[in-house]
C-alpha positions as CSV (number, residue, x, y, z in Angstrom):
1,M,49.5,145.0,47.6
2,M,47.3,142.7,49.8
3,P,44.6,140.9,47.8
4,R,41.0,141.8,48.5
5,D,37.8,139.7,48.3
6,L,34.9,140.6,46.0
7,L,33.6,143.1,48.6
8,G,36.9,144.8,49.1
9,N,38.0,143.2,52.4
10,P,41.8,142.6,52.6
11,V,42.6,138.9,52.8
12,T,46.0,137.2,53.4
13,V,45.7,134.5,50.8
14,P,47.7,133.7,47.7
15,E,46.1,134.6,44.4
16,A,45.4,130.9,43.7
17,S,43.1,130.8,46.8
18,L,41.1,134.0,45.9
19,P,38.5,132.3,43.7
20,A,37.6,129.9,46.5
21,I,37.4,132.9,49.0
22,N,35.1,134.8,46.6
23,D,33.0,131.7,45.9
24,F,32.4,131.4,49.7
25,V,31.7,135.1,50.2
26,G,29.6,135.5,47.1
27,G,27.8,132.2,47.8
28,M,27.0,133.2,51.4
29,I,25.5,136.6,50.5
30,A,23.6,135.3,47.4
31,Y,22.6,131.9,48.8
32,E,24.5,130.2,45.9
33,A,25.8,126.7,45.9
34,R,29.2,127.9,44.9
35,A,30.0,128.6,48.6
36,L,30.7,124.8,48.8
37,N,33.8,125.3,46.6
38,I,35.6,126.4,49.8
39,L,35.6,122.7,50.9
40,P,37.9,121.2,48.2
41,A,40.1,124.3,48.5
42,A,40.6,123.5,52.2
43,Q,42.0,120.1,51.3
44,G,45.2,121.5,49.9
45,A,48.3,121.1,52.0
46,D,49.1,124.8,51.9
47,A,45.5,126.1,52.2
48,P,45.7,129.5,54.0
49,A,44.0,130.2,57.3
50,L,41.0,132.0,55.9
51,V,40.1,129.1,53.6
52,H,40.1,126.8,56.6
53,L,38.1,129.2,58.7
54,Y,35.4,129.5,56.0
55,A,35.4,125.8,55.6
56,G,34.9,125.4,59.3
57,F,31.9,127.8,59.3
58,L,30.4,126.0,56.4
59,N,30.6,122.7,58.3
60,L,28.7,124.3,61.2
61,L,26.0,125.6,58.9
62,A,25.2,122.0,58.1
63,E,23.1,122.0,61.3
64,A,23.7,118.4,62.1
65,P,25.1,116.3,65.0
66,G,28.9,116.0,64.4
67,A,29.1,119.4,62.7
68,A,31.4,120.8,65.4
69,E,33.7,117.9,65.1
70,A,33.8,118.3,61.4
71,A,34.7,121.9,61.8
72,R,37.4,121.4,64.4
73,P,40.2,120.2,62.1
74,H,39.7,123.4,60.0
75,L,40.1,125.5,63.2
76,D,43.2,123.6,64.1
77,A,44.7,124.0,60.6
78,A,43.8,127.7,60.6
79,R,45.5,128.3,64.0
80,L,48.8,126.9,62.6
81,R,48.7,129.6,59.9
82,L,47.5,132.7,61.9
83,A,50.9,134.1,62.2
84,T,50.6,135.5,58.7
85,A,46.8,136.3,58.9
86,N,45.4,139.7,59.4
87,E,43.5,141.0,62.4
88,R,40.0,140.2,60.9
89,E,41.0,136.7,60.1
90,R,42.4,136.1,63.6
91,R,39.1,137.3,65.1
92,L,37.2,135.0,62.8
93,A,39.2,132.2,64.3
94,D,38.1,133.2,67.7
95,A,34.4,133.3,66.5
96,L,34.8,129.8,65.0
97,A,36.3,128.5,68.2
98,A,33.4,129.9,70.2
99,W,30.8,128.5,67.9
100,I,32.4,125.0,68.0
101,A,32.3,125.3,71.8
102,D,28.6,126.2,71.6
103,D,29.4,129.5,73.3
104,I,26.9,131.4,71.1
105,D,27.0,134.6,73.2
106,S,30.7,134.9,72.6
107,T,30.3,134.0,68.9
108,V,27.8,136.8,68.5
109,A,29.9,139.3,70.4
110,I,33.0,138.5,68.3
111,L,31.2,138.6,65.0
112,S,29.5,141.9,66.0
113,A,32.9,143.4,66.8
114,I,34.4,142.3,63.5
115,L,31.5,143.7,61.5
116,A,31.7,147.1,63.4
117,D,35.4,147.4,62.3
118,H,34.9,145.8,58.8
119,P,31.4,146.9,57.6
120,R,32.0,145.6,54.1
121,D,32.3,142.1,55.4
122,L,28.8,140.9,54.5
123,A,29.8,137.2,54.9
124,T,30.3,138.0,58.6
125,L,27.0,139.9,58.6
126,K,25.3,136.7,57.3
127,L,26.9,134.5,60.0
128,L,25.9,137.0,62.6
129,H,22.3,137.2,61.3
130,Y,22.2,133.4,61.4
131,H,22.8,133.3,65.1
132,L,20.6,136.3,66.0
133,F,17.8,134.9,63.9
134,N,18.0,131.5,65.5
135,H,17.6,133.1,68.9
136,G,14.9,135.5,67.9
137,D,16.9,138.7,68.5
138,F,15.4,140.6,65.6
139,P,16.3,144.1,66.9
140,A,20.0,143.1,66.9
141,M,19.6,141.9,63.3
142,L,18.4,145.3,62.3
143,R,21.1,147.1,64.2
144,A,23.8,145.1,62.5
145,A,22.4,145.6,59.0
146,Q,21.9,149.3,59.6
147,G,25.5,149.7,60.8
148,V,26.6,148.3,57.5
149,A,24.2,150.5,55.5
150,A,25.5,153.6,57.3
151,V,28.9,153.0,55.9
152,A,28.4,151.1,52.6
153,P,24.7,151.5,51.6
154,D,25.4,150.3,48.0
155,L,26.7,146.9,48.8
156,P,25.1,144.2,46.8
157,Y,22.7,141.9,48.7
158,L,22.6,144.2,51.7
159,G,19.0,145.2,50.8
160,G,17.8,141.7,51.5
161,C,19.5,141.6,54.9
162,L,17.9,144.9,55.9
163,A,14.5,143.9,54.5
164,F,14.3,140.6,56.4
165,A,15.3,142.2,59.7
166,Y,12.6,144.8,59.3
167,E,10.1,142.2,58.3
168,Q,10.8,140.0,61.4
169,L,10.1,143.1,63.5
170,H,6.7,143.5,61.6
171,L,7.9,146.8,60.1
172,L,6.4,145.8,56.7
173,A,6.6,149.1,54.9
174,E,10.2,149.5,55.8
175,A,10.9,145.9,54.8
176,E,9.3,146.4,51.4
177,A,11.2,149.6,50.7
178,A,14.5,147.9,51.7
179,A,13.8,144.9,49.6
180,R,12.9,146.9,46.5
181,A,16.1,149.1,47.0
182,G,18.1,145.9,47.2
183,L,16.5,144.5,44.0
184,A,17.3,147.8,42.3
185,I,21.0,146.9,42.9
186,V,20.8,143.2,42.3
187,P,17.5,142.3,40.6
188,T,18.0,138.6,41.4
189,D,18.7,139.0,45.1
190,P,16.9,135.9,46.5
191,W,16.8,137.2,50.1
192,A,15.2,140.4,49.0
193,Q,12.7,138.4,47.0
194,H,12.1,136.2,50.0
195,A,11.5,139.2,52.3
196,L,8.9,140.5,49.9
197,A,7.2,137.1,49.9
198,H,6.9,137.5,53.7
199,V,5.5,141.0,53.4
200,W,2.9,139.9,50.8
201,L,1.9,136.8,52.7
202,T,1.5,138.8,56.0
203,Q,-0.5,141.5,54.3
204,G,-2.7,139.1,52.4
205,R,-1.4,140.4,49.0
206,I,-1.7,136.9,47.6
207,D,-2.2,137.6,43.9
208,E,0.7,140.0,43.9
209,G,3.0,137.5,45.6
210,L,1.9,134.7,43.4
211,A,2.6,136.6,40.2
212,A,5.9,137.9,41.4
213,L,7.3,134.6,42.5
214,I,6.2,132.9,39.4
215,E,7.9,135.6,37.4
216,W,11.1,135.3,39.4
217,S,11.2,131.5,39.6
218,P,13.2,130.9,36.4
219,G,16.1,132.8,38.0
220,W,16.3,130.4,41.0
221,Q,19.2,128.5,39.4
222,G,22.5,127.9,41.1
223,L,21.0,128.6,44.6
224,N,21.8,126.4,47.5
225,S,19.2,123.8,48.4
226,F,17.8,125.9,51.3
227,M,17.2,129.0,49.2
228,V,15.7,127.3,46.2
229,T,13.4,125.0,48.2
230,H,12.4,127.8,50.5
231,L,11.4,130.2,47.7
232,W,9.3,127.4,46.1
233,W,7.8,126.8,49.6
234,H,6.7,130.4,49.7
235,L,5.2,130.1,46.3
236,A,3.3,126.9,47.4
237,L,1.8,128.9,50.3
238,F,0.4,131.4,47.9
239,H,-1.2,128.6,45.9
240,L,-2.5,127.1,49.1
241,S,-4.2,130.4,50.1
242,R,-6.0,130.3,46.9
243,G,-7.2,126.7,47.5
244,D,-5.0,125.3,44.7
245,A,-3.7,122.2,46.5
246,P,-2.7,120.4,43.3
247,A,-0.3,123.3,42.5
248,A,1.2,123.2,46.0
249,L,1.7,119.5,45.9
250,A,3.3,119.7,42.5
251,I,5.8,122.2,43.9
252,Y,6.4,119.9,46.9
253,D,7.3,117.0,44.6
254,A,9.3,119.0,42.0
255,Q,11.1,121.4,44.3
256,V,10.5,121.4,48.0
257,W,11.4,117.7,48.5
258,A,13.6,117.3,45.4
259,H,17.1,118.6,46.4
260,A,19.1,117.8,49.6
261,R,16.8,115.4,51.4
262,D,19.4,114.9,54.2
263,Y,19.7,118.6,54.9
264,S,17.9,120.1,57.9
265,Q,16.3,123.0,56.2
266,D,15.0,120.9,53.3
267,Q,13.6,118.4,55.8
268,V,11.7,121.0,57.9
269,G,10.4,122.7,54.7
270,A,8.9,119.4,53.6
271,V,7.4,118.7,57.1
272,S,5.9,122.2,57.2
273,L,4.4,122.1,53.7
274,L,2.9,118.6,54.1
275,A,1.5,119.7,57.5
276,R,0.0,122.9,56.1
277,L,-1.7,121.0,53.3
278,E,-3.2,118.6,55.7
279,L,-4.3,121.4,58.1
280,A,-6.0,123.0,55.1
281,G,-8.0,119.8,54.6
282,Y,-6.1,118.2,51.7
283,S,-4.7,114.7,51.4
284,V,-0.9,114.3,50.8
285,G,-1.1,110.6,50.0
286,G,1.9,108.5,51.2
287,R,4.4,111.3,51.2
288,W,4.9,111.2,55.0
289,A,6.5,107.8,54.8
290,D,9.2,109.0,52.5
291,V,10.0,112.0,54.7
292,G,10.1,109.8,57.8
293,T,12.7,107.6,56.2
294,Y,15.1,110.6,56.1
295,L,14.0,112.0,59.5
296,A,14.9,108.7,61.2
297,A,18.5,109.8,61.4
298,R,17.3,112.8,63.5
299,A,16.1,110.6,66.4
300,T,18.5,112.3,68.9
301,D,19.1,115.5,67.0
302,V,18.8,118.5,69.3
303,V,21.1,120.9,67.5
304,Q,18.4,123.5,67.3
305,P,15.0,123.6,68.9
306,F,13.1,125.0,65.9
307,L,14.4,122.1,63.8
308,S,13.9,119.4,66.5
309,V,10.2,120.0,67.1
310,Q,9.5,119.7,63.4
311,Y,11.5,116.5,63.1
312,A,9.4,115.2,66.0
313,Y,6.1,116.0,64.3
314,G,7.3,114.5,61.0
315,L,8.5,111.3,62.7
316,A,5.2,110.9,64.5
317,R,3.1,111.7,61.5
318,A,5.1,109.1,59.6
319,G,4.3,106.6,62.3
320,R,7.9,106.1,63.3
321,A,9.0,105.1,66.8
322,E,11.9,107.5,66.6
323,A,9.5,110.3,67.5
324,D,9.6,109.0,71.1
325,Q,13.4,108.9,71.1
326,L,13.5,112.5,70.0
327,L,11.0,113.6,72.7
328,A,13.4,112.0,75.2
329,A,16.3,113.9,73.7
330,I,14.4,117.2,73.8
331,A,13.5,116.5,77.5
332,E,17.2,116.0,78.2
333,A,18.1,119.2,76.4
334,A,15.6,121.0,78.5
335,Q,17.7,120.0,81.6
336,T,21.3,120.1,80.2
337,A,21.5,122.6,77.4
338,Q,23.8,125.6,77.6
339,D,22.5,128.5,79.6
340,H,21.7,130.6,76.4
341,S,19.2,128.0,75.2
342,R,18.1,125.9,78.2
343,A,15.0,128.0,78.9
344,T,13.9,127.8,75.2
345,W,14.2,124.0,75.3
346,R,12.4,123.8,78.6
347,D,9.6,126.4,78.2
348,A,8.9,126.3,74.5
349,A,10.4,123.3,72.6
350,L,9.5,120.6,75.1
351,P,5.8,121.3,75.5
352,L,5.6,122.1,71.8
353,A,7.2,118.9,70.8
354,R,5.0,116.8,73.1
355,G,1.9,118.6,71.8
356,L,2.9,118.1,68.2
357,V,3.5,114.4,68.6
358,A,0.2,114.0,70.5
359,L,-1.6,115.8,67.7
360,A,0.1,113.8,65.0
361,R,-1.1,110.7,66.8
362,G,-4.7,111.9,66.9
363,Q,-4.7,112.9,70.6
364,A,-6.1,116.4,70.2
365,A,-7.4,116.7,73.8
366,E,-3.9,115.8,75.1
367,A,-2.2,118.1,72.6
368,L,-4.4,121.2,73.3
369,P,-3.0,122.3,76.8
370,L,0.6,121.6,75.7
371,L,0.3,123.7,72.5
372,S,-1.7,126.4,74.4
373,D,1.2,126.6,76.8
374,A,4.0,126.6,74.2
375,V,2.7,128.7,71.3
376,P,2.9,132.1,73.2
377,R,6.5,131.4,74.1
378,L,8.0,130.8,70.6
379,A,9.7,134.1,69.8
380,R,13.1,132.8,70.8
381,L,12.6,129.3,69.3
382,G,14.1,130.3,65.9
383,G,12.6,130.4,62.5
384,S,10.7,133.3,60.9
385,H,7.3,134.3,62.1
386,A,5.9,132.9,58.9
387,Q,7.5,129.5,59.7
388,R,6.4,129.7,63.4
389,D,2.9,130.4,62.2
390,L,2.7,126.6,61.5
391,F,2.6,126.1,65.3
392,A,-0.3,128.5,65.7
393,Q,-2.1,126.5,63.0
394,F,-1.5,123.3,64.9
395,L,-3.0,124.9,68.0
396,L,-6.0,126.0,66.0
397,D,-6.3,122.4,64.7
398,A,-6.2,121.0,68.2
399,Q,-8.9,123.5,69.3
400,I,-11.2,122.5,66.6
401,K,-10.6,118.7,67.1
402,A,-11.0,119.0,70.8
403,G,-14.2,121.0,70.5
404,A,-12.8,124.4,71.8
405,W,-14.9,126.1,69.1
406,V,-15.1,129.6,70.7
407,E,-11.3,129.8,70.9
408,A,-11.0,128.5,67.4
409,Q,-13.5,131.1,66.1
410,Q,-11.5,133.9,67.7
411,A,-8.2,132.7,66.1
412,L,-9.7,132.1,62.7
413,E,-11.4,135.5,62.4
414,L,-8.1,137.2,63.5
415,R,-6.3,135.3,60.7
416,R,-9.0,136.3,58.2
417,A,-8.3,139.9,58.8
418,S,-4.9,139.6,57.0
419,D,-6.0,137.2,54.2
420,P,-9.8,137.7,53.7
421,G,-10.0,135.4,50.6
422,N,-8.0,132.5,52.1
423,V,-9.9,129.4,50.8
424,P,-9.0,126.8,53.4
425,L,-9.5,129.3,56.2
426,N,-13.0,130.3,55.1
427,R,-13.9,126.6,54.7
428,A,-12.8,126.0,58.2
429,L,-14.9,129.0,59.4
430,A,-17.9,127.7,57.5
431,A,-17.7,124.4,59.3
432,L,-17.0,126.1,62.7
433,Y,-20.0,128.4,62.4
434,R,-22.2,125.4,61.7
435,Q,-21.0,123.9,64.9
436,L,-21.7,127.1,66.7
437,G,-25.3,127.3,65.4
438,L,-24.7,130.4,63.2
439,P,-25.8,129.3,59.8
440,Q,-25.8,132.8,58.2
441,L,-22.2,133.3,59.1
442,A,-21.4,129.8,57.9
443,E,-23.0,130.5,54.5
444,Q,-21.0,133.8,54.2
445,A,-17.8,132.0,54.9
446,A,-18.7,129.2,52.4
447,A,-19.4,131.9,49.8
448,R,-16.0,133.4,50.4
449,A,-14.3,130.0,50.0
450,D,-16.2,129.3,46.8
451,G,-15.5,132.7,45.2
452,R,-19.2,133.8,45.5
453,A,-18.3,136.8,47.7
454,T,-15.4,139.2,48.0
455,A,-15.3,139.9,51.7
C-alpha cells in the first residue's frame, strides 16, 4: 500500500522519508519550525522527488535574492526521480518550476488545479494562499479554502485558513466564526489565533484581544520565526493602543527582534513596530541603528514590493545610504518587472518608497504628495490590511507635519470610530484640535487619552 502523509495524501516515498514529509506538511500548516527538517532530508543521495520538491518550496519561501537559485538544484534532482512519482507530485514539480521562473500566474494555476483534485493537501493550500495573499487576491483565497472545506471540513488548521481569507475581505463575523471553529479542532492553531487578533484590532476590541493573546502566548513554542514574532507583534499593537509603550518595547526586544534577524518577515515586523511606536509619539532609542545593520544586505532586494518599501524606510530611518540604492532598484523594477507585478511596482511601490524615505529624512512636504498618490493603490502590494495600515499612518503623519490639518482631522476621526479609546490617536487629535482652534474638542480628546472619559 502506498504511504500517506499525515493528512491522508498518497506519497511515493520510502517509509524512512515519511517523517521528513510529515514535518514539512505539519510545519507548513501549523507554522512550526519542524518544516525545516525537510532540508537535511533532501541531502541524502537517494532522497525521493517529493522531499526535493518540498525543499525547493522552502528555499523560495526564504524571500531573499538567490532563493530561486537555491531551489533550482532541488527541482533538477526531483525531475530525475519523477518516473516513480505520482500525479500530484509531478504537478508540484511543474508548480516549483513556474515559481523559480517567476511565472506566478502559472504557479497559481497549477497549485489551484492540484488542490481541486486533492483537497486534503493543505500544504498546497498554504503555498497557494501565500501567492494569492502577496498579490492581494483575497476572493481567490476564500474560494480555495471553501473548496477544501466543502470536501474535508474537519481538517486541522483549515479554520485558520478560512478565517484569514474572510478577514482580509473585511467579513469579520465570518472570520471570527471560522477561527473559533478551527480552534475547537486545534486549540493552539496559531493562524486562527492570528485571524482573531485581526478581527479584534479592526473592531477596537482591544481589551479582549490583549487578554486572549496574553493567555495564548505560553503556547507559542516551536513556531517558526515569522509566526512567533508576528503574534507577539499583534500583542504589542494592543498594548500600544492602550498607551503602554514600555510593554510594546519590551515585546520588541524580547520577541519581535529576537529570533531570525536576517529573515524578511522578522525584519519588516521590526521596522513596522518601531515605526508605529514613533508615530504614536514614543522614543525607541537607538534601535533603528541595529535594524539598519541587518537591512543593509537588502540594498538591492526587490523580491517583493511589500517588503522592499519597508526595507527602504528602515534604511532611511537608520540613516543608511543603502536606502538610495534600494530606491534605485525599486525604480528599475517598476520598468522591468514581470507583467504580473510591474504595475504594482510602478504605481504603488515606487511612489510609496520615495515618500517613506522622504518622511524618514524629515521631508514631510515632499513626502505628502507621494504618499497621497500611493496609499489608495496598495491593495495589490501584499501584506494584510493591518500591516498596510502602517502606510496610512505614515500618510497621516505627513499630513500633520506638513500642516494639512483638515485632511488629518478627517483621517483621525475615521480611525477613532473603530478604536474610540486609542490613547496615541486621541493625543494626536487633542493636538490637532488645538491647531484648528477648537479647544473644547481638544479637551475632550485629551480626556479620552488620559482615561477621564469613555467616548
